C-alpha positions in Angstrom: 34.7 -5.9 8.7 31.9 -8.1 7.4 30.6 -7.6 3.8 26.8 -7.5 3.7 24.4 -7.6 0.8 20.8 -7.0 1.7 18.0 -8.5 -0.4 14.7 -6.8 0.6 11.1 -6.5 -0.4 11.0 -2.9 0.7 7.5 -1.5 0.8 5.6 -4.6 2.0 6.3 -3.7 5.6 8.2 -0.9 7.4 10.4 -3.4 9.2 12.6 -3.4 6.0 13.2 0.3 6.5 14.1 -0.3 10.2 16.4 -3.1 9.2 18.3 -0.8 6.8 18.6 1.7 9.6 20.3 -1.0 11.7 22.6 -1.8 8.8 23.6 1.8 8.3 24.2 2.2 12.0 26.5 -0.9 12.0 28.3 0.5 9.0 28.9 3.8 10.7 30.3 1.9 13.6 32.7 0.0 11.3 31.1 -3.4 12.1 29.9 -4.1 8.5 30.1 -2.8 5.0 26.9 -2.7 3.1 28.1 -3.6 -0.4 24.7 -3.6 -2.2 21.0 -3.6 -1.8 18.9 -5.8 -4.2 15.1 -5.8 -4.4 12.9 -8.8 -4.5 9.8 -6.6 -4.8 9.2 -5.4 -8.3 9.0 -1.6 -9.0 11.2 1.4 -9.0 9.5 3.0 -6.1 11.0 0.4 -3.7 14.5 1.0 -5.1 14.1 4.7 -4.9 13.1 4.6 -1.2 16.2 2.5 -0.5 18.3 5.1 -2.4 16.8 7.8 -0.3 17.8 6.0 2.9 21.3 5.5 1.5 21.7 9.2 0.8 20.3 10.2 4.2 22.8 8.1 6.0 25.7 9.4 4.0 26.2 6.4 1.6 24.6 7.7 -1.6 26.7 5.5 -3.9 25.6 2.2 -2.4 24.6 0.1 -5.5 21.0 -0.8 -5.7 19.6 -3.5 -8.0 16.0 -3.3 -9.1 13.5 -6.1 -10.0 11.7 -4.8 -13.1 9.3 -7.8 -13.4 8.1 -9.8 -10.5 6.1 -9.7 -7.3 4.4 -6.6 -6.0 2.6 -8.3 -3.1 1.2 -5.6 -0.8 -0.2 -2.2 -0.7 2.5 0.6 -0.7 2.0 3.0 2.2 5.3 4.8 2.4 7.5 4.3 -0.7 6.1 7.6 -2.1 8.2 9.3 0.5 11.3 8.8 -1.7 10.1 11.8 -3.6 10.5 13.9 -0.5 14.2 13.1 -0.1 17.3 13.6 -2.3 18.8 10.4 -3.8 20.7 9.2 -6.9 18.5 6.4 -8.1 18.0 6.4 -11.8 15.3 4.0 -13.1 16.9 4.0 -16.6 20.4 3.1 -15.5 19.9 0.9 -12.4 21.1 -2.6 -12.8 18.8 -5.6 -12.4 18.9 -7.2 -9.0 20.3 -10.5 -10.2 23.0 -8.8 -12.3 24.1 -6.7 -9.4 24.1 -9.6 -7.0 26.5 -11.5 -9.3 28.7 -8.5 -9.8 29.2 -7.8 -6.1 29.8 -11.4 -5.3 32.5 -11.6 -8.0 34.2 -8.4 -6.7 34.3 -9.3 -3.0 36.9 -11.5 -1.2 36.3 -15.2 -0.9 34.3 -16.3 2.1 33.5 -12.8 3.2 29.9 -12.2 2.3 26.8 -12.5 4.3 23.6 -12.2 2.3 20.7 -10.9 4.4 17.5 -11.9 2.8 14.6 -10.1 4.3 12.2 -10.5 1.5 11.3 -13.2 -1.0 13.8 -15.9 -2.1 13.3 -15.0 -5.8 16.8 -13.6 -6.4 18.8 -16.1 -4.4 16.9 -19.0 -5.9 17.6 -17.7 -9.4 21.3 -18.0 -8.7 20.9 -21.7 -8.0 19.8 -22.3 -11.6 23.3 -21.9 -13.0 26.2 -24.1 -11.9 28.6 -21.2 -12.4 26.6 -19.1 -10.0 26.4 -22.0 -7.5 30.2 -22.2 -7.6 30.4 -18.4 -7.1 28.2 -18.7 -4.0 30.3 -21.5 -2.6 33.4 -19.4 -3.0 32.2 -16.0 -1.8 29.3 -16.5 0.6 30.0 -17.1 4.3 26.3 -17.5 5.2 22.7 -16.6 4.2 20.7 -14.9 7.0 17.0 -15.3 6.1 13.9 -13.9 7.7 11.4 -16.5 6.7 9.2 -19.3 8.1 7.9 -20.1 11.6 9.4 -22.8 13.8 6.9 -22.7 16.8 3.1 -22.6 16.6 1.8 -19.1 16.0 -1.5 -18.3 17.6 -2.1 -22.0 18.0 -1.3 -22.8 14.4 1.5 -25.4 14.2 1.7 -24.9 10.4 1.7 -21.1 10.2 2.4 -19.8 6.7 4.8 -16.9 6.9 4.6 -14.0 4.4 8.1 -14.2 2.8 7.6 -17.9 2.2 4.2 -17.9 0.7 4.8 -15.1 -1.7 7.3 -17.3 -3.6 7.1 -20.9 -2.2 9.0 -22.6 -5.0 11.9 -20.2 -4.6 12.1 -20.7 -0.8 11.9 -24.5 -1.3 15.0 -24.2 -3.6 16.9 -22.3 -1.0 16.0 -24.8 1.7 17.0 -27.7 -0.5 20.0 -26.5 -2.5 21.7 -23.4 -1.0 25.3 -24.5 -0.7 26.4 -22.5 2.4 25.1 -22.3 6.0 21.7 -20.6 6.5 20.5 -18.8 9.6 16.7 -18.9 9.7 15.0 -16.1 11.6 11.4 -17.2 12.1 8.2 -15.2 12.6 8.2 -16.0 16.3 11.4 -14.0 17.0 10.3 -10.7 15.5 6.8 -10.9 16.9 8.3 -11.0 20.4 10.5 -7.9 19.7 8.1 -5.1 19.0 9.7 -1.8 18.1 8.3 0.8 20.6 6.3 3.6 19.1 7.7 5.8 21.9 11.1 5.5 20.3 9.7 6.9 17.0 8.2 9.8 19.0 11.2 10.7 21.2 14.5 9.2 20.0 15.1 11.1 16.7 15.3 14.6 18.0 18.8 14.9 16.6 17.3 15.6 13.1 14.4 17.6 11.9 13.1 15.0 9.5 14.0 11.3 9.2 12.8 9.0 6.4 12.5 6.0 8.7 10.4 7.9 11.2 8.1 9.2 8.4 7.9 5.7 6.9 6.9 4.2 10.2 4.2 6.8 10.8 2.9 6.3 7.3 2.7 2.5 7.7 1.7 2.1 11.3 -1.2 3.2 13.5 -0.2 6.0 15.9 0.4 3.7 19.0 1.5 0.6 17.1 4.7 -1.3 18.1 5.8 -3.0 14.9 7.4 -6.4 15.2 11.2 -6.4 14.5 11.3 -9.4 12.1 13.8 -8.1 9.5 16.0 -6.2 12.0 17.1 -9.4 13.7 18.4 -10.9 10.5 20.8 -7.9 10.3 21.7 -7.9 14.0 22.5 -11.6 14.4 25.3 -11.9 11.8 26.9 -8.7 12.9 27.0 -9.8 16.6 26.6 -13.6 16.7 28.5 -13.9 20.0 26.7 -11.1 21.9 23.8 -13.2 23.1 21.0 -11.1 21.6 19.5 -14.3 20.2 20.6 -17.9 20.2 21.1 -20.2 17.3 20.0 -23.8 17.4 22.2 -26.8 16.7 22.6 -27.6 13.0 19.8 -29.2 11.2 17.6 -29.0 8.1 14.7 -26.6 7.4 12.0 -27.9 5.1 9.4 -25.9 3.2 6.1 -27.7 2.4 4.1 -27.1 -0.8 1.6 -25.0 1.2 4.4 -22.8 2.6 4.6 -24.3 6.1 8.1 -24.6 7.5 9.7 -27.1 9.9 13.2 -27.8 11.3 14.8 -31.0 12.3 18.2 -31.1 14.0 20.9 -33.0 12.3 24.7 -33.0 12.7 25.1 -33.0 8.9 22.7 -30.1 8.3 23.8 -26.6 7.4 20.8 -24.7 8.8 20.3 -23.1 12.2 17.2 -21.5 13.6 17.3 -18.4 15.8 15.7 -18.6 19.2 14.9 -15.8 21.5 14.9 -16.6 25.2 12.5 -14.6 27.5 15.5 -13.1 29.4 17.0 -11.8 26.1 14.0 -9.8 25.0 14.5 -6.5 26.8 18.3 -6.3 26.1 17.9 -7.2 22.4 15.0 -4.8 21.9 17.1 -2.0 23.5 20.0 -2.8 21.2 17.7 -2.6 18.2 16.3 0.8 19.4 19.8 2.2 19.9 20.9 1.1 16.4 17.7 2.3 14.6 17.8 5.7 16.3 21.6 6.2 16.2 22.6 9.6 14.8 24.4 9.4 11.6 
């Protein structure tokens, strides 16, 4: 079983909630163990919503680390729903995100951890400031799975600035330059091609009267909106790298420019890979994501 730590900016987009649903479904299947959730978006409301999801899926004791001071980068449309669901989050006793990240890495077996970063690089870059933490990463972390950047032109823009990058460019630059283990980069172009169908939200959750992900989706999205599955893919790929849902490039190096644009150059000595979705993979991969998100607990 793989050990997973999810680093999320929950609240900036509902795909973070869908990604956690994927993670819990994989945990219920015995594929992964979600060892912690840490927040790269400041505010207790984001952590409380994560706690509500943990409780709903039957894992109320999943540790959650909060960012008390930092980025709150977008309007909150659904985090208030945490007040409608039971959870155990306590704003007074919750650990800081960076503290929890260190604690969980120290406790887990060597080489066993995948960090899934589906928000800003603020926490992971902070670990790189201390040589002791860098040594901890080298010992414990198998790979970093990052939703960030764009590696093909987007709407004709060859230097598209992706949200998770531009919200903390210096941190993402540090990750690209100095993170000491392999990184899987999941660019904007993958998720935009995998739009979660609103029909699933309407029809696939009849096994329960109320579902926090469904309510979050409806609060965030327009009635007929199919939301891109950016963050979901960063959970799916490390769980099933050999299933052919998406491909990973040859090794190389990702660079983050000062304006937030990202680029990738293949190199046999690089530790980075970029995910690539082939047209023939799209339907099968989207169906896998739908089945995981809507899986009964």
